[in-house]
mmJSON file of the N, C-alpha and C atoms, coordinates in Angstrom:
{"data_MODEL":{"atom_site":{
"group_PDB":["ATOM","ATOM","ATOM","ATOM","ATOM","ATOM","ATOM","ATOM","ATOM","ATOM","ATOM","ATOM","ATOM","ATOM","ATOM","ATOM","ATOM","ATOM","ATOM","ATOM","ATOM","ATOM","ATOM","ATOM","ATOM","ATOM","ATOM","ATOM","ATOM","ATOM","ATOM","ATOM","ATOM","ATOM","ATOM","ATOM","ATOM","ATOM","ATOM","ATOM","ATOM","ATOM","ATOM","ATOM","ATOM","ATOM","ATOM","ATOM","ATOM","ATOM","ATOM","ATOM","ATOM","ATOM","ATOM","ATOM","ATOM","ATOM","ATOM","ATOM","ATOM","ATOM","ATOM","ATOM","ATOM","ATOM","ATOM","ATOM","ATOM","ATOM","ATOM","ATOM","ATOM","ATOM","ATOM","ATOM","ATOM","ATOM","ATOM","ATOM","ATOM","ATOM","ATOM","ATOM","ATOM","ATOM","ATOM","ATOM","ATOM","ATOM","ATOM","ATOM","ATOM","ATOM","ATOM","ATOM","ATOM","ATOM","ATOM","ATOM","ATOM","ATOM","ATOM","ATOM","ATOM","ATOM","ATOM","ATOM","ATOM","ATOM","ATOM","ATOM","ATOM","ATOM","ATOM","ATOM","ATOM","ATOM","ATOM","ATOM","ATOM","ATOM","ATOM","ATOM","ATOM","ATOM","ATOM","ATOM","ATOM","ATOM","ATOM","ATOM","ATOM","ATOM","ATOM","ATOM","ATOM","ATOM","ATOM","ATOM","ATOM","ATOM","ATOM","ATOM","ATOM","ATOM","ATOM","ATOM","ATOM","ATOM","ATOM","ATOM","ATOM","ATOM","ATOM","ATOM","ATOM","ATOM","ATOM","ATOM","ATOM","ATOM","ATOM","ATOM","ATOM","ATOM","ATOM","ATOM","ATOM","ATOM","ATOM","ATOM","ATOM","ATOM","ATOM","ATOM","ATOM","ATOM","ATOM","ATOM","ATOM","ATOM","ATOM","ATOM","ATOM","ATOM","ATOM","ATOM","ATOM","ATOM","ATOM","ATOM","ATOM","ATOM","ATOM","ATOM","ATOM","ATOM","ATOM","ATOM","ATOM","ATOM","ATOM","ATOM","ATOM","ATOM","ATOM","ATOM","ATOM","ATOM","ATOM","ATOM","ATOM","ATOM","ATOM","ATOM","ATOM","ATOM","ATOM","ATOM","ATOM","ATOM","ATOM","ATOM","ATOM","ATOM","ATOM","ATOM"],
"id":[1,2,3,4,5,6,7,8,9,10,11,12,13,14,15,16,17,18,19,20,21,22,23,24,25,26,27,28,29,30,31,32,33,34,35,36,37,38,39,40,41,42,43,44,45,46,47,48,49,50,51,52,53,54,55,56,57,58,59,60,61,62,63,64,65,66,67,68,69,70,71,72,73,74,75,76,77,78,79,80,81,82,83,84,85,86,87,88,89,90,91,92,93,94,95,96,97,98,99,100,101,102,103,104,105,106,107,108,109,110,111,112,113,114,115,116,117,118,119,120,121,122,123,124,125,126,127,128,129,130,131,132,133,134,135,136,137,138,139,140,141,142,143,144,145,146,147,148,149,150,151,152,153,154,155,156,157,158,159,160,161,162,163,164,165,166,167,168,169,170,171,172,173,174,175,176,177,178,179,180,181,182,183,184,185,186,187,188,189,190,191,192,193,194,195,196,197,198,199,200,201,202,203,204,205,206,207,208,209,210,211,212,213,214,215,216,217,218,219,220,221,222,223,224,225,226,227,228],
"type_symbol":["N","C","C","N","C","C","N","C","C","N","C","C","N","C","C","N","C","C","N","C","C","N","C","C","N","C","C","N","C","C","N","C","C","N","C","C","N","C","C","N","C","C","N","C","C","N","C","C","N","C","C","N","C","C","N","C","C","N","C","C","N","C","C","N","C","C","N","C","C","N","C","C","N","C","C","N","C","C","N","C","C","N","C","C","N","C","C","N","C","C","N","C","C","N","C","C","N","C","C","N","C","C","N","C","C","N","C","C","N","C","C","N","C","C","N","C","C","N","C","C","N","C","C","N","C","C","N","C","C","N","C","C","N","C","C","N","C","C","N","C","C","N","C","C","N","C","C","N","C","C","N","C","C","N","C","C","N","C","C","N","C","C","N","C","C","N","C","C","N","C","C","N","C","C","N","C","C","N","C","C","N","C","C","N","C","C","N","C","C","N","C","C","N","C","C","N","C","C","N","C","C","N","C","C","N","C","C","N","C","C","N","C","C","N","C","C","N","C","C","N","C","C","N","C","C","N","C","C"],
"label_atom_id":["N","CA","C","N","CA","C","N","CA","C","N","CA","C","N","CA","C","N","CA","C","N","CA","C","N","CA","C","N","CA","C","N","CA","C","N","CA","C","N","CA","C","N","CA","C","N","CA","C","N","CA","C","N","CA","C","N","CA","C","N","CA","C","N","CA","C","N","CA","C","N","CA","C","N","CA","C","N","CA","C","N","CA","C","N","CA","C","N","CA","C","N","CA","C","N","CA","C","N","CA","C","N","CA","C","N","CA","C","N","CA","C","N","CA","C","N","CA","C","N","CA","C","N","CA","C","N","CA","C","N","CA","C","N","CA","C","N","CA","C","N","CA","C","N","CA","C","N","CA","C","N","CA","C","N","CA","C","N","CA","C","N","CA","C","N","CA","C","N","CA","C","N","CA","C","N","CA","C","N","CA","C","N","CA","C","N","CA","C","N","CA","C","N","CA","C","N","CA","C","N","CA","C","N","CA","C","N","CA","C","N","CA","C","N","CA","C","N","CA","C","N","CA","C","N","CA","C","N","CA","C","N","CA","C","N","CA","C","N","CA","C","N","CA","C","N","CA","C","N","CA","C","N","CA","C","N","CA","C","N","CA","C","N","CA","C"],
"label_alt_id":[null,null,null,null,null,null,null,null,null,null,null,null,null,null,null,null,null,null,null,null,null,null,null,null,null,null,null,null,null,null,null,null,null,null,null,null,null,null,null,null,null,null,null,null,null,null,null,null,null,null,null,null,null,null,null,null,null,null,null,null,null,null,null,null,null,null,null,null,null,null,null,null,null,null,null,null,null,null,null,null,null,null,null,null,null,null,null,null,null,null,null,null,null,null,null,null,null,null,null,null,null,null,null,null,null,null,null,null,null,null,null,null,null,null,null,null,null,null,null,null,null,null,null,null,null,null,null,null,null,null,null,null,null,null,null,null,null,null,null,null,null,null,null,null,null,null,null,null,null,null,null,null,null,null,null,null,null,null,null,null,null,null,null,null,null,null,null,null,null,null,null,null,null,null,null,null,null,null,null,null,null,null,null,null,null,null,null,null,null,null,null,null,null,null,null,null,null,null,null,null,null,null,null,null,null,null,null,null,null,null,null,null,null,null,null,null,null,null,null,null,null,null,null,null,null,null,null,null],
"label_comp_id":["MET","MET","MET","ASN","ASN","ASN","GLN","GLN","GLN","GLN","GLN","GLN","TYR","TYR","TYR","ALA","ALA","ALA","ILE","ILE","ILE","LYS","LYS","LYS","VAL","VAL","VAL","LEU","LEU","LEU","GLU","GLU","GLU","GLY","GLY","GLY","MET","MET","MET","GLN","GLN","GLN","GLU","GLU","GLU","MET","MET","MET","ASP","ASP","ASP","LYS","LYS","LYS","ALA","ALA","ALA","PHE","PHE","PHE","ALA","ALA","ALA","LYS","LYS","LYS","LYS","LYS","LYS","MET","MET","MET","PHE","PHE","PHE","GLU","GLU","GLU","ALA","ALA","ALA","ASN","ASN","ASN","GLY","GLY","GLY","ALA","ALA","ALA","ALA","ALA","ALA","THR","THR","THR","PHE","PHE","PHE","CYS","CYS","CYS","ALA","ALA","ALA","ASP","ASP","ASP","CYS","CYS","CYS","HIS","HIS","HIS","LYS","LYS","LYS","ASN","ASN","ASN","THR","THR","THR","ALA","ALA","ALA","THR","THR","THR","GLY","GLY","GLY","LEU","LEU","LEU","ARG","ARG","ARG","PRO","PRO","PRO","PHE","PHE","PHE","TRP","TRP","TRP","HIS","HIS","HIS","ARG","ARG","ARG","PHE","PHE","PHE","ALA","ALA","ALA","ARG","ARG","ARG","VAL","VAL","VAL","LEU","LEU","LEU","CYS","CYS","CYS","PRO","PRO","PRO","ALA","ALA","ALA","CYS","CYS","CYS","GLY","GLY","GLY","GLU","GLU","GLU","GLU","GLU","GLU","TYR","TYR","TYR","GLU","GLU","GLU","GLY","GLY","GLY","LEU","LEU","LEU","LEU","LEU","LEU","LYS","LYS","LYS","ASN","ASN","ASN","MET","MET","MET","LYS","LYS","LYS","THR","THR","THR","VAL","VAL","VAL","ASP","ASP","ASP","ILE","ILE","ILE"],
"label_asym_id":["A","A","A","A","A","A","A","A","A","A","A","A","A","A","A","A","A","A","A","A","A","A","A","A","A","A","A","A","A","A","A","A","A","A","A","A","A","A","A","A","A","A","A","A","A","A","A","A","A","A","A","A","A","A","A","A","A","A","A","A","A","A","A","A","A","A","A","A","A","A","A","A","A","A","A","A","A","A","A","A","A","A","A","A","A","A","A","A","A","A","A","A","A","A","A","A","A","A","A","A","A","A","A","A","A","A","A","A","A","A","A","A","A","A","A","A","A","A","A","A","A","A","A","A","A","A","A","A","A","A","A","A","A","A","A","A","A","A","A","A","A","A","A","A","A","A","A","A","A","A","A","A","A","A","A","A","A","A","A","A","A","A","A","A","A","A","A","A","A","A","A","A","A","A","A","A","A","A","A","A","A","A","A","A","A","A","A","A","A","A","A","A","A","A","A","A","A","A","A","A","A","A","A","A","A","A","A","A","A","A","A","A","A","A","A","A","A","A","A","A","A","A","A","A","A","A","A","A"],
"label_entity_id":["1","1","1","1","1","1","1","1","1","1","1","1","1","1","1","1","1","1","1","1","1","1","1","1","1","1","1","1","1","1","1","1","1","1","1","1","1","1","1","1","1","1","1","1","1","1","1","1","1","1","1","1","1","1","1","1","1","1","1","1","1","1","1","1","1","1","1","1","1","1","1","1","1","1","1","1","1","1","1","1","1","1","1","1","1","1","1","1","1","1","1","1","1","1","1","1","1","1","1","1","1","1","1","1","1","1","1","1","1","1","1","1","1","1","1","1","1","1","1","1","1","1","1","1","1","1","1","1","1","1","1","1","1","1","1","1","1","1","1","1","1","1","1","1","1","1","1","1","1","1","1","1","1","1","1","1","1","1","1","1","1","1","1","1","1","1","1","1","1","1","1","1","1","1","1","1","1","1","1","1","1","1","1","1","1","1","1","1","1","1","1","1","1","1","1","1","1","1","1","1","1","1","1","1","1","1","1","1","1","1","1","1","1","1","1","1","1","1","1","1","1","1","1","1","1","1","1","1"],
"label_seq_id":[1,1,1,2,2,2,3,3,3,4,4,4,5,5,5,6,6,6,7,7,7,8,8,8,9,9,9,10,10,10,11,11,11,12,12,12,13,13,13,14,14,14,15,15,15,16,16,16,17,17,17,18,18,18,19,19,19,20,20,20,21,21,21,22,22,22,23,23,23,24,24,24,25,25,25,26,26,26,27,27,27,28,28,28,29,29,29,30,30,30,31,31,31,32,32,32,33,33,33,34,34,34,35,35,35,36,36,36,37,37,37,38,38,38,39,39,39,40,40,40,41,41,41,42,42,42,43,43,43,44,44,44,45,45,45,46,46,46,47,47,47,48,48,48,49,49,49,50,50,50,51,51,51,52,52,52,53,53,53,54,54,54,55,55,55,56,56,56,57,57,57,58,58,58,59,59,59,60,60,60,61,61,61,62,62,62,63,63,63,64,64,64,65,65,65,66,66,66,67,67,67,68,68,68,69,69,69,70,70,70,71,71,71,72,72,72,73,73,73,74,74,74,75,75,75,76,76,76],
"pdbx_PDB_ins_code":[null,null,null,null,null,null,null,null,null,null,null,null,null,null,null,null,null,null,null,null,null,null,null,null,null,null,null,null,null,null,null,null,null,null,null,null,null,null,null,null,null,null,null,null,null,null,null,null,null,null,null,null,null,null,null,null,null,null,null,null,null,null,null,null,null,null,null,null,null,null,null,null,null,null,null,null,null,null,null,null,null,null,null,null,null,null,null,null,null,null,null,null,null,null,null,null,null,null,null,null,null,null,null,null,null,null,null,null,null,null,null,null,null,null,null,null,null,null,null,null,null,null,null,null,null,null,null,null,null,null,null,null,null,null,null,null,null,null,null,null,null,null,null,null,null,null,null,null,null,null,null,null,null,null,null,null,null,null,null,null,null,null,null,null,null,null,null,null,null,null,null,null,null,null,null,null,null,null,null,null,null,null,null,null,null,null,null,null,null,null,null,null,null,null,null,null,null,null,null,null,null,null,null,null,null,null,null,null,null,null,null,null,null,null,null,null,null,null,null,null,null,null,null,null,null,null,null,null],
"Cartn_x":[109.403,107.973,108.564,108.425,108.563,107.598,108.212,107.379,106.717,106.196,105.412,104.379,104.615,103.669,102.637,103.495,102.757,101.626,102.621,101.592,100.353,100.474,99.353,97.854,98.58,97.699,97.299,97.885,97.318,96.289,96.361,95.66,94.325,94.481,93.174,92.456,93.051,92.39,91.853,92.444,91.448,90.39,90.383,89.244,88.378,88.657,87.551,86.905,87.411,87.056,85.739,86.418,85.852,84.659,84.413,83.104,82.249,83.177,81.93,81.354,82.445,81.908,80.858,81.066,79.65,78.45,78.688,77.423,77.049,77.707,76.9,76.44,77.086,76.606,75.321,75.038,73.56,72.541,73.218,71.944,71.825,73.053,72.486,72.856,72.957,73.346,74.805,74.842,75.971,76.58,76.367,76.888,78.47,78.871,80.494,80.485,81.19,81.825,83.048,83.939,84.894,84.98,86.121,86.565,86.765,87.342,87.558,86.877,86.469,85.471,84.201,83.634,82.304,81.369,81.735,81.072,80.68,79.309,78.922,79.271,81.041,81.368,82.481,82.982,83.889,85.172,85.379,86.24,87.167,88.294,89.378,90.515,91.254,92.288,93.381,93.552,94.663,95.427,96.753,97.298,97.332,97.019,96.43,97.279,98.591,99.822,100.421,99.617,100.153,99.436,100.191,99.624,98.035,98.506,97.551,96.639,96.121,95.351,94.099,93.391,92.041,90.988,89.919,88.795,88.84,89.131,89.282,88.729,88.276,88.138,89.279,89.615,90.937,91.397,90.861,91.209,91.83,90.995,91.333,92.439,92.498,93.68,94.873,94.974,96.203,96.63,95.792,96.416,97.069,96.074,96.398,97.668,97.941,99.449,100.581,100.239,101.222,101.324,100.072,100.496,101.553,101.394,102.234,103.349,103.571,105.088,105.565,105.241,105.383,105.71,104.894,105.431,106.377,106.9,107.9,107.251,106.189,105.882,105.482,106.241,105.726,106.548,107.534,108.38,107.406,106.149,105.525,105.133],
"Cartn_y":[80.564,79.873,78.542,77.393,76.234,76.7,76.413,76.917,75.878,74.323,73.826,74.069,74.351,74.519,75.752,76.784,77.952,77.751,77.05,76.955,76.247,74.994,74.266,75.163,76.163,77.387,77.719,78.591,79.436,78.82,77.549,76.786,76.55,76.018,75.975,77.353,78.489,79.787,79.695,79.577,79.707,78.859,77.45,76.817,77.119,77.647,78.291,79.351,80.254,81.272,80.944,79.922,79.461,78.959,78.197,77.602,78.517,79.915,80.814,81.898,81.814,82.658,82.232,80.611,80.119,80.077,80.123,80.336,81.421,82.561,84.09,84.165,83.632,83.501,83.288,82.003,81.068,82.185,82.277,83.31,84.578,85.369,86.777,87.183,86.551,86.619,87.045,88.209,88.849,89.713,89.742,91.093,90.143,91.361,91.447,91.001,90.216,90.0,89.614,90.328,90.366,88.404,88.064,86.569,86.505,87.563,87.804,87.898,89.334,89.987,89.627,89.138,88.585,89.815,90.82,92.164,92.345,92.707,92.788,94.477,94.447,95.865,95.854,96.811,96.988,96.002,95.404,93.946,94.144,93.235,93.27,92.007,91.788,90.794,91.368,90.811,91.159,90.117,90.55,91.032,90.513,91.322,90.526,89.743,89.922,89.724,88.036,88.028,86.608,85.309,84.08,83.176,82.725,83.362,83.129,84.43,85.178,85.87,85.817,86.555,86.716,87.596,87.389,88.725,89.137,90.231,90.918,92.568,92.961,94.508,95.092,96.686,97.334,96.934,96.953,96.918,95.534,94.491,93.129,92.915,93.278,93.382,93.609,94.723,95.278,94.267,93.524,92.846,91.252,90.945,89.846,90.092,91.102,91.372,91.349,91.783,91.691,90.412,89.72,88.145,87.706,87.775,87.077,87.481,88.884,89.196,88.436,88.369,87.695,86.563,85.648,84.273,84.219,85.228,85.192,84.215,84.746,84.019,84.695,86.099,86.657,86.36,85.415,84.596,83.347,83.006,81.91,81.86],
"Cartn_z":[111.445,111.369,110.716,110.794,109.571,108.43,107.427,106.017,105.639,105.735,105.9,106.693,107.684,108.772,108.492,108.162,107.629,106.575,105.605,104.304,104.667,105.752,105.901,107.012,107.56,108.467,107.311,106.231,105.525,104.368,103.953,103.246,103.948,105.252,105.937,105.984,106.045,106.224,105.292,103.871,102.443,102.272,102.909,102.917,103.838,104.943,105.789,104.818,104.297,103.266,102.258,101.734,100.441,101.137,102.077,102.702,102.883,103.883,104.344,103.015,102.086,100.837,100.131,100.164,99.632,100.363,101.801,102.625,102.251,102.447,102.557,101.095,99.829,98.623,98.464,99.059,98.932,99.793,100.665,101.525,101.01,100.496,100.504,98.948,97.965,96.67,96.373,95.94,95.143,96.26,97.645,98.31,98.78,98.968,99.759,101.102,101.878,102.729,103.249,104.301,104.528,105.107,104.586,105.1,106.443,107.156,108.6,109.379,109.08,110.739,110.11,108.835,108.362,108.389,108.484,107.629,106.575,106.282,104.757,104.336,103.726,103.544,102.112,101.707,100.379,101.046,100.117,100.475,99.081,99.086,98.169,98.207,97.267,97.766,98.285,99.503,100.431,100.424,100.207,99.203,97.741,96.459,95.664,94.985,95.035,94.447,95.2,96.322,97.349,96.987,97.394,96.664,97.696,99.108,99.983,100.275,99.162,99.32,99.652,100.448,100.764,100.756,100.672,100.254,101.639,101.674,103.247,103.0,104.176,104.493,104.733,104.454,104.501,106.048,106.978,108.379,108.484,107.721,108.202,107.043,106.322,105.28,105.431,106.162,106.936,107.914,108.611,109.952,109.381,108.006,107.58,106.943,106.499,105.607,106.758,107.751,108.993,109.298,109.209,109.899,108.845,107.581,106.874,106.839,106.933,107.344,108.634,109.877,111.225,110.657,109.902,109.599,108.518,107.793,107.136,105.854,105.227,104.342,103.058,103.019,101.716,100.505,100.773,99.648,99.382,99.802,99.352,97.952],
"occupancy":[1.0,1.0,1.0,1.0,1.0,1.0,1.0,1.0,1.0,1.0,1.0,1.0,1.0,1.0,1.0,1.0,1.0,1.0,1.0,1.0,1.0,1.0,1.0,1.0,1.0,1.0,1.0,1.0,1.0,1.0,1.0,1.0,1.0,1.0,1.0,1.0,1.0,1.0,1.0,1.0,1.0,1.0,1.0,1.0,1.0,1.0,1.0,1.0,1.0,1.0,1.0,1.0,1.0,1.0,1.0,1.0,1.0,1.0,1.0,1.0,1.0,1.0,1.0,1.0,1.0,1.0,1.0,1.0,1.0,1.0,1.0,1.0,1.0,1.0,1.0,1.0,1.0,1.0,1.0,1.0,1.0,1.0,1.0,1.0,1.0,1.0,1.0,1.0,1.0,1.0,1.0,1.0,1.0,1.0,1.0,1.0,1.0,1.0,1.0,1.0,1.0,1.0,1.0,1.0,1.0,1.0,1.0,1.0,1.0,1.0,1.0,1.0,1.0,1.0,1.0,1.0,1.0,1.0,1.0,1.0,1.0,1.0,1.0,1.0,1.0,1.0,1.0,1.0,1.0,1.0,1.0,1.0,1.0,1.0,1.0,1.0,1.0,1.0,1.0,1.0,1.0,1.0,1.0,1.0,1.0,1.0,1.0,1.0,1.0,1.0,1.0,1.0,1.0,1.0,1.0,1.0,1.0,1.0,1.0,1.0,1.0,1.0,1.0,1.0,1.0,1.0,1.0,1.0,1.0,1.0,1.0,1.0,1.0,1.0,1.0,1.0,1.0,1.0,1.0,1.0,1.0,1.0,1.0,1.0,1.0,1.0,1.0,1.0,1.0,1.0,1.0,1.0,1.0,1.0,1.0,1.0,1.0,1.0,1.0,1.0,1.0,1.0,1.0,1.0,1.0,1.0,1.0,1.0,1.0,1.0,1.0,1.0,1.0,1.0,1.0,1.0,1.0,1.0,1.0,1.0,1.0,1.0,1.0,1.0,1.0,1.0,1.0,1.0],
"B_iso_or_equiv":[0.0,0.0,0.0,0.0,0.0,0.0,0.0,0.0,0.0,0.0,0.0,0.0,0.0,0.0,0.0,0.0,0.0,0.0,0.0,0.0,0.0,0.0,0.0,0.0,0.0,0.0,0.0,0.0,0.0,0.0,0.0,0.0,0.0,0.0,0.0,0.0,0.0,0.0,0.0,0.0,0.0,0.0,0.0,0.0,0.0,0.0,0.0,0.0,0.0,0.0,0.0,0.0,0.0,0.0,0.0,0.0,0.0,0.0,0.0,0.0,0.0,0.0,0.0,0.0,0.0,0.0,0.0,0.0,0.0,0.0,0.0,0.0,0.0,0.0,0.0,0.0,0.0,0.0,0.0,0.0,0.0,0.0,0.0,0.0,0.0,0.0,0.0,0.0,0.0,0.0,0.0,0.0,0.0,0.0,0.0,0.0,0.0,0.0,0.0,0.0,0.0,0.0,0.0,0.0,0.0,0.0,0.0,0.0,0.0,0.0,0.0,0.0,0.0,0.0,0.0,0.0,0.0,0.0,0.0,0.0,0.0,0.0,0.0,0.0,0.0,0.0,0.0,0.0,0.0,0.0,0.0,0.0,0.0,0.0,0.0,0.0,0.0,0.0,0.0,0.0,0.0,0.0,0.0,0.0,0.0,0.0,0.0,0.0,0.0,0.0,0.0,0.0,0.0,0.0,0.0,0.0,0.0,0.0,0.0,0.0,0.0,0.0,0.0,0.0,0.0,0.0,0.0,0.0,0.0,0.0,0.0,0.0,0.0,0.0,0.0,0.0,0.0,0.0,0.0,0.0,0.0,0.0,0.0,0.0,0.0,0.0,0.0,0.0,0.0,0.0,0.0,0.0,0.0,0.0,0.0,0.0,0.0,0.0,0.0,0.0,0.0,0.0,0.0,0.0,0.0,0.0,0.0,0.0,0.0,0.0,0.0,0.0,0.0,0.0,0.0,0.0,0.0,0.0,0.0,0.0,0.0,0.0,0.0,0.0,0.0,0.0,0.0,0.0],
"pdbx_formal_charge":[null,null,null,null,null,null,null,null,null,null,null,null,null,null,null,null,null,null,null,null,null,null,null,null,null,null,null,null,null,null,null,null,null,null,null,null,null,null,null,null,null,null,null,null,null,null,null,null,null,null,null,null,null,null,null,null,null,null,null,null,null,null,null,null,null,null,null,null,null,null,null,null,null,null,null,null,null,null,null,null,null,null,null,null,null,null,null,null,null,null,null,null,null,null,null,null,null,null,null,null,null,null,null,null,null,null,null,null,null,null,null,null,null,null,null,null,null,null,null,null,null,null,null,null,null,null,null,null,null,null,null,null,null,null,null,null,null,null,null,null,null,null,null,null,null,null,null,null,null,null,null,null,null,null,null,null,null,null,null,null,null,null,null,null,null,null,null,null,null,null,null,null,null,null,null,null,null,null,null,null,null,null,null,null,null,null,null,null,null,null,null,null,null,null,null,null,null,null,null,null,null,null,null,null,null,null,null,null,null,null,null,null,null,null,null,null,null,null,null,null,null,null,null,null,null,null,null,null],
"auth_seq_id":[1,1,1,2,2,2,3,3,3,4,4,4,5,5,5,6,6,6,7,7,7,8,8,8,9,9,9,10,10,10,11,11,11,12,12,12,13,13,13,14,14,14,15,15,15,16,16,16,17,17,17,18,18,18,19,19,19,20,20,20,21,21,21,22,22,22,23,23,23,24,24,24,25,25,25,26,26,26,27,27,27,28,28,28,29,29,29,30,30,30,31,31,31,32,32,32,33,33,33,34,34,34,35,35,35,36,36,36,37,37,37,38,38,38,39,39,39,40,40,40,41,41,41,42,42,42,43,43,43,44,44,44,45,45,45,46,46,46,47,47,47,48,48,48,49,49,49,50,50,50,51,51,51,52,52,52,53,53,53,54,54,54,55,55,55,56,56,56,57,57,57,58,58,58,59,59,59,60,60,60,61,61,61,62,62,62,63,63,63,64,64,64,65,65,65,66,66,66,67,67,67,68,68,68,69,69,69,70,70,70,71,71,71,72,72,72,73,73,73,74,74,74,75,75,75,76,76,76],
"auth_comp_id":["MET","MET","MET","ASN","ASN","ASN","GLN","GLN","GLN","GLN","GLN","GLN","TYR","TYR","TYR","ALA","ALA","ALA","ILE","ILE","ILE","LYS","LYS","LYS","VAL","VAL","VAL","LEU","LEU","LEU","GLU","GLU","GLU","GLY","GLY","GLY","MET","MET","MET","GLN","GLN","GLN","GLU","GLU","GLU","MET","MET","MET","ASP","ASP","ASP","LYS","LYS","LYS","ALA","ALA","ALA","PHE","PHE","PHE","ALA","ALA","ALA","LYS","LYS","LYS","LYS","LYS","LYS","MET","MET","MET","PHE","PHE","PHE","GLU","GLU","GLU","ALA","ALA","ALA","ASN","ASN","ASN","GLY","GLY","GLY","ALA","ALA","ALA","ALA","ALA","ALA","THR","THR","THR","PHE","PHE","PHE","CYS","CYS","CYS","ALA","ALA","ALA","ASP","ASP","ASP","CYS","CYS","CYS","HIS","HIS","HIS","LYS","LYS","LYS","ASN","ASN","ASN","THR","THR","THR","ALA","ALA","ALA","THR","THR","THR","GLY","GLY","GLY","LEU","LEU","LEU","ARG","ARG","ARG","PRO","PRO","PRO","PHE","PHE","PHE","TRP","TRP","TRP","HIS","HIS","HIS","ARG","ARG","ARG","PHE","PHE","PHE","ALA","ALA","ALA","ARG","ARG","ARG","VAL","VAL","VAL","LEU","LEU","LEU","CYS","CYS","CYS","PRO","PRO","PRO","ALA","ALA","ALA","CYS","CYS","CYS","GLY","GLY","GLY","GLU","GLU","GLU","GLU","GLU","GLU","TYR","TYR","TYR","GLU","GLU","GLU","GLY","GLY","GLY","LEU","LEU","LEU","LEU","LEU","LEU","LYS","LYS","LYS","ASN","ASN","ASN","MET","MET","MET","LYS","LYS","LYS","THR","THR","THR","VAL","VAL","VAL","ASP","ASP","ASP","ILE","ILE","ILE"],
"auth_asym_id":["A","A","A","A","A","A","A","A","A","A","A","A","A","A","A","A","A","A","A","A","A","A","A","A","A","A","A","A","A","A","A","A","A","A","A","A","A","A","A","A","A","A","A","A","A","A","A","A","A","A","A","A","A","A","A","A","A","A","A","A","A","A","A","A","A","A","A","A","A","A","A","A","A","A","A","A","A","A","A","A","A","A","A","A","A","A","A","A","A","A","A","A","A","A","A","A","A","A","A","A","A","A","A","A","A","A","A","A","A","A","A","A","A","A","A","A","A","A","A","A","A","A","A","A","A","A","A","A","A","A","A","A","A","A","A","A","A","A","A","A","A","A","A","A","A","A","A","A","A","A","A","A","A","A","A","A","A","A","A","A","A","A","A","A","A","A","A","A","A","A","A","A","A","A","A","A","A","A","A","A","A","A","A","A","A","A","A","A","A","A","A","A","A","A","A","A","A","A","A","A","A","A","A","A","A","A","A","A","A","A","A","A","A","A","A","A","A","A","A","A","A","A","A","A","A","A","A","A"],
"auth_atom_id":["N","CA","C","N","CA","C","N","CA","C","N","CA","C","N","CA","C","N","CA","C","N","CA","C","N","CA","C","N","CA","C","N","CA","C","N","CA","C","N","CA","C","N","CA","C","N","CA","C","N","CA","C","N","CA","C","N","CA","C","N","CA","C","N","CA","C","N","CA","C","N","CA","C","N","CA","C","N","CA","C","N","CA","C","N","CA","C","N","CA","C","N","CA","C","N","CA","C","N","CA","C","N","CA","C","N","CA","C","N","CA","C","N","CA","C","N","CA","C","N","CA","C","N","CA","C","N","CA","C","N","CA","C","N","CA","C","N","CA","C","N","CA","C","N","CA","C","N","CA","C","N","CA","C","N","CA","C","N","CA","C","N","CA","C","N","CA","C","N","CA","C","N","CA","C","N","CA","C","N","CA","C","N","CA","C","N","CA","C","N","CA","C","N","CA","C","N","CA","C","N","CA","C","N","CA","C","N","CA","C","N","CA","C","N","CA","C","N","CA","C","N","CA","C","N","CA","C","N","CA","C","N","CA","C","N","CA","C","N","CA","C","N","CA","C","N","CA","C","N","CA","C","N","CA","C","N","CA","C","N","CA","C","N","CA","C"],
"pdbx_PDB_model_num":[1,1,1,1,1,1,1,1,1,1,1,1,1,1,1,1,1,1,1,1,1,1,1,1,1,1,1,1,1,1,1,1,1,1,1,1,1,1,1,1,1,1,1,1,1,1,1,1,1,1,1,1,1,1,1,1,1,1,1,1,1,1,1,1,1,1,1,1,1,1,1,1,1,1,1,1,1,1,1,1,1,1,1,1,1,1,1,1,1,1,1,1,1,1,1,1,1,1,1,1,1,1,1,1,1,1,1,1,1,1,1,1,1,1,1,1,1,1,1,1,1,1,1,1,1,1,1,1,1,1,1,1,1,1,1,1,1,1,1,1,1,1,1,1,1,1,1,1,1,1,1,1,1,1,1,1,1,1,1,1,1,1,1,1,1,1,1,1,1,1,1,1,1,1,1,1,1,1,1,1,1,1,1,1,1,1,1,1,1,1,1,1,1,1,1,1,1,1,1,1,1,1,1,1,1,1,1,1,1,1,1,1,1,1,1,1,1,1,1,1,1,1,1,1,1,1,1,1]
}}}
């Protein structure tokens, strides 16, 4: 995959995540919501070391890490 295109896609995902997190915080206070499945559940920064890490539940985190590997963006 073209690296510039991959960066645009991942930046877009992070922007959507920020908007979702702001909406959920305003509506629910300090609750934790997965940025992908939108469930109020245990979340964490996945992968925590990556430039394009996202706040995801364990299941969505595994899928996202697989996506990053498939996009060959592990070194971004």
